[in-house]
C-alpha positions in Angstrom: -22.7 89.1 12.8 -20.5 89.5 9.8 -21.0 87.2 6.7 -17.4 85.8 7.2 -18.1 84.8 10.8 -21.3 83.1 9.8 -19.5 81.1 7.1 -16.7 80.3 9.5 -19.2 78.9 12.1 -20.9 76.8 9.4 -17.6 75.3 8.3 -16.8 74.4 11.9 -20.1 72.8 12.4 -19.7 70.8 9.2 -16.2 69.8 10.2 -17.5 68.6 13.6 -20.3 66.6 12.0 -17.9 64.9 9.5 -15.4 64.2 12.4 -18.2 62.6 14.4 -19.3 60.5 11.5 -15.7 59.3 10.9 -15.3 58.4 14.6 -18.5 56.5 14.6 -17.5 54.6 11.5 -14.1 53.8 12.9 -15.7 52.5 16.1 -18.1 50.3 14.1 -15.1 48.9 12.1 -13.2 48.2 15.3 -16.2 46.5 16.9 -16.7 44.2 13.9 -13.0 43.4 13.8 -13.0 42.5 17.5 -16.3 40.6 17.2 -14.9 38.6 14.2 -11.8 37.7 16.2 -13.9 36.5 19.2 -16.2 34.4 17.0 -13.3 32.7 15.4 -11.5 32.1 18.7 -14.7 30.5 20.1 -14.7 28.1 17.1 -11.1 27.3 17.5 -11.7 26.5 21.2 -14.6 24.2 20.2 -12.7 22.4 17.4 -9.6 21.8 19.7 -11.5 18.9 21.1 -11.2 17.0 17.8 -7.4 16.8 17.6 -4.6 15.5 19.8 -0.8 15.4 19.5 0.1 12.0 20.9 3.7 11.6 22.0 4.3 8.0 21.3 7.9 8.1 22.6 6.7 8.9 26.1 3.8 6.4 26.4 5.9 3.3 27.5 9.5 3.4 28.7 9.9 -0.2 27.8 8.9 0.4 24.2 11.1 3.5 24.1 14.2 1.6 25.3 13.5 -1.2 22.8 13.2 1.2 20.0 16.4 3.1 21.0 18.3 -0.2 20.7 16.9 -0.7 17.2 17.6 2.9 16.2 13.9 3.5 15.6 12.7 7.0 16.5 9.2 7.2 17.8 7.6 10.6 17.3 4.6 12.7 18.2 1.9 13.0 15.6 -1.5 14.5 15.1 -4.6 12.4 15.5 -7.6 14.2 14.1 -11.3 13.3 14.3 -12.1 14.2 10.7 -15.5 12.6 10.9 -16.7 15.1 13.5 -15.0 18.0 11.7 -16.6 17.0 8.4 -20.0 16.7 10.1 -19.7 20.4 11.0 -18.1 21.4 7.7 -17.8 19.0 4.8 -15.1 21.2 3.3 -12.6 20.1 5.9 -9.5 18.5 4.3 -6.7 18.7 6.8 -5.3 20.0 10.1 -2.2 22.2 10.6 -0.2 22.9 13.8 2.9 25.1 13.9 5.0 24.6 17.0 5.3 27.5 19.4 2.7 29.6 17.7 -1.1 29.8 18.0 -1.5 28.2 14.5 -3.6 25.1 15.2 -6.5 24.9 12.8 -8.6 22.6 10.6 -8.0 23.4 7.0 -10.9 23.8 4.5 -11.1 23.9 0.8 -13.7 25.5 -1.5 -14.2 25.6 -5.2 -12.1 28.8 -5.4 -9.6 30.8 -3.3 -12.1 33.6 -2.4 -14.9 31.9 -0.4 -13.0 31.5 2.9 -11.3 34.9 2.7 -14.4 36.3 4.5 -16.1 33.2 5.8 -15.2 31.3 9.0 -15.2 27.5 9.6 -19.0 27.6 9.9 -19.3 29.4 6.6 -20.6 32.5 8.3 -19.5 36.0 7.2 -16.3 36.9 9.1 -13.6 39.3 8.1 -10.9 37.1 9.6 -11.8 34.3 7.2 -10.4 30.9 7.8 -7.3 28.7 7.0 -7.9 27.2 3.6 -6.1 25.1 0.9 -5.6 26.2 -2.7 -8.6 25.0 -4.7 -6.2 23.3 -7.2 -4.9 21.0 -4.5 -6.2 17.5 -4.0 -7.0 15.6 -0.8 -6.2 13.2 0.8 -3.9 12.2 -2.0 -1.7 15.3 -2.1 -0.2 17.0 -5.2 3.5 17.8 -5.1 2.9 21.2 -3.5 0.0 21.7 -1.1 -0.6 25.4 -0.5 -2.4 26.7 2.6 -3.5 30.3 2.9 -4.7 32.4 5.9 -5.1 36.1 6.9 -2.5 37.9 9.0 -4.6 39.5 11.6 -3.0 42.3 13.5 -3.7 40.6 16.9 -1.6 37.7 15.7 -4.5 35.3 15.0 -5.1 33.0 12.0 -1.7 33.0 10.2 -0.4 36.1 11.9 2.2 34.2 13.9 4.0 33.2 10.7 5.7 36.6 11.2 7.7 35.0 14.1 9.6 32.8 11.6 11.0 35.9 9.9 12.5 37.1 13.2 16.3 36.8 13.2 16.0 35.5 16.8 13.6 32.7 15.9 15.4 29.4 16.6 14.8 26.9 13.9 16.4 24.0 15.8 14.6 21.1 17.4 10.8 21.4 17.3 10.9 24.7 15.5 12.5 23.0 12.5 9.2 21.4 11.5 5.4 21.7 11.9 2.5 19.2 11.8 0.1 18.5 9.0 -2.6 15.8 8.9 -5.1 14.6 6.3 -7.7 11.9 6.5 -5.2 9.5 5.0 -1.9 10.3 6.8 -0.1 12.4 9.4 3.0 14.4 8.4 5.9 16.3 9.8 6.8 19.2 7.5 10.5 19.9 7.7 11.0 23.6 7.0 13.4 24.3 4.1 12.6 27.9 3.1 11.2 31.1 4.8 11.0 34.5 3.2 8.9 37.6 2.4 8.2 38.5 -1.2 6.3 41.2 -3.0 2.8 40.0 -3.8 3.1 41.0 -7.4 6.3 38.9 -7.8 5.1 35.8 -6.0 4.1 32.8 -8.0 3.1 29.7 -6.1 2.6 26.6 -8.0 -0.1 24.2 -6.7 -0.7 22.1 -9.7 1.3 19.1 -10.9 4.6 19.8 -12.5 5.4 18.7 -16.1 8.3 16.4 -14.9 10.7 15.7 -12.1 13.2 18.2 -13.3 10.7 21.0 -13.3 9.7 20.2 -9.7 13.3 20.1 -8.5 14.1 23.4 -10.2 11.1 25.0 -8.5 12.3 23.7 -5.1 15.8 25.1 -5.7 14.3 28.5 -6.4 12.4 28.4 -3.2 15.5 27.5 -1.3 17.5 30.4 -2.8 14.8 32.9 -1.7 15.0 31.8 1.9 16.3 34.2 4.6 17.8 31.2 6.4 19.7 28.1 5.1 18.2 24.8 6.0 19.9 21.4 5.4 16.8 19.7 4.1 17.3 17.5 1.0 14.4 17.1 -1.4 14.3 14.6 -4.2 11.9 13.9 -7.0 9.7 11.6 -4.9 9.1 14.1 -2.2 6.1 16.4 -1.7 6.1 19.8 -0.2 3.7 22.1 1.6 3.5 25.9 1.4 2.1 28.3 4.0 1.3 31.8 2.8 -0.1 35.0 4.4 0.2 38.8 3.9 2.3 41.2 5.9 0.8 44.1 7.7 1.0 46.3 4.6 -0.7 43.8 2.3 2.0 44.5 -0.3 4.1 41.5 0.6 3.6 37.8 1.3 5.2 35.8 4.1 5.9 32.3 2.8 7.0 29.1 4.6 7.9 25.9 2.7 8.2 22.4 4.2 9.0 19.0 3.0 6.3 16.5 3.9 7.5 13.4 5.8 4.8 10.8 6.5 4.8 9.5 10.0 
């Protein structure tokens, strides 16, 4: 056997060993990714028992007719058992539900914005993380801009379905024009007024209080101008807004949805 043939065989063996190791590592990563998704979905299924969307307008026809005569509109709203949720996780501050998506989660808040990036609702290690509020926000008395974060999982879980709102075929009329948000103090409809994708390095979300009304309204106008769609939602100095934020599949950009909070 020549020296060159011997070296060639060794290289092939080394290549095969490295390839096998890479394949094994990839399988381990895929297994953990899949397991994390299953664990979180099981939690979501369990926590779904603690929230209801009650359609008041369909409960009694008599009441519905009476309110139609008085021009009062009765709406569906979230009713959440925060006591049970907080018994399981005291960090619970809200619940969010986005119509025609799988976004239907309790919202938690930690002392920073890193804790729930890799922890689930039960505070166990999980790469899918959980849906969490910016640590600078306050609850249940909300600041002018409440920011909610979540991962964009490739299987569409967590905040992955926010991608739908960027689709040119997504219809923002009727129930797609708003989403639900509830705290221990109040239930809201969030009227969507801006949707866009922006480079992560250029994105600056303000969760803290603004210096004055003018600064807040200027900020809102900037958000509207960035939107890929035009929404006829008027926002004044007394209003509060909510921001949903996730990454895109490249992790270079952020998908952002802004809504005006209307207490029900």
